Steps between C-alpha positions, in 0.01 A plus 500: 500500500791745592652439148170575314456818723854614432455444125180686488653768704808549276300514193229736612696765669757358732779554239428878488547546870793271520662705222425822692696347798789422256486857379542651837770239582688609187466870605636406850789309350589783274529742803762278662375624839175322438643149455346361817157626380570353164572155652160518679333617179616186315395268785152668506487495113528117508232496764273738296548276190379195674344577835266188569640274764762740623512759779733791590626467858749708703843347492534526880179313538628235267856466641442628862792728444495868431710632204569843360175496294285394788623763758498873519684538159235279333228732628686807362548314175125422486418874557731604218355211282150622560573859408684403165323182373287324763197741464488449120535132515224484765279723297547272201413203704194669650366602165559153364302363794217725426493390140505143605222545770264618227452125396415216748771286323762766569462516881782266581716691267403837666583341846854419366532855374407633837749270666765630254396871563568454870843357423551786260502747787797333680683215334836548670559219766260273342562167298263286296433138607236242451195526720611190674828628597347819630246317716784274633709807591213665674426170687870472615494859610181443695647189668819701587289774669294239698818330609655824620179602687491160673865530603431838646241365741 
């Protein structure tokens, strides 16, 4: 089912938003200073081309370790990203979602566009994994929290 959803998505609009992510990634790489943003763009472009069965998750949530993109510098990077590119990508995904919501058949695609619009706002510090890996990471984090709460009592 994921394969069919991704194929239909790609043919009927996913390719356009994926190319938009690639465009902003190329602009970021040209500036040299924007290379970290460009890397995030290309990761999210792949996600935008084929979003069904995948999920964006914070790297620190996945690895349980904070890195440069998930800390304070990552937040600053996301603010700069939003000003220069994030707003426009989010707007493109929202407009695409509205177009998809018009038809009943397009509702699952509209939901994917809204998911991608949220990621467009702040992609730095996130990575794309399958839904199963994201669920396993969240489960492991929850178990670690429970274990630490039990040891504090």
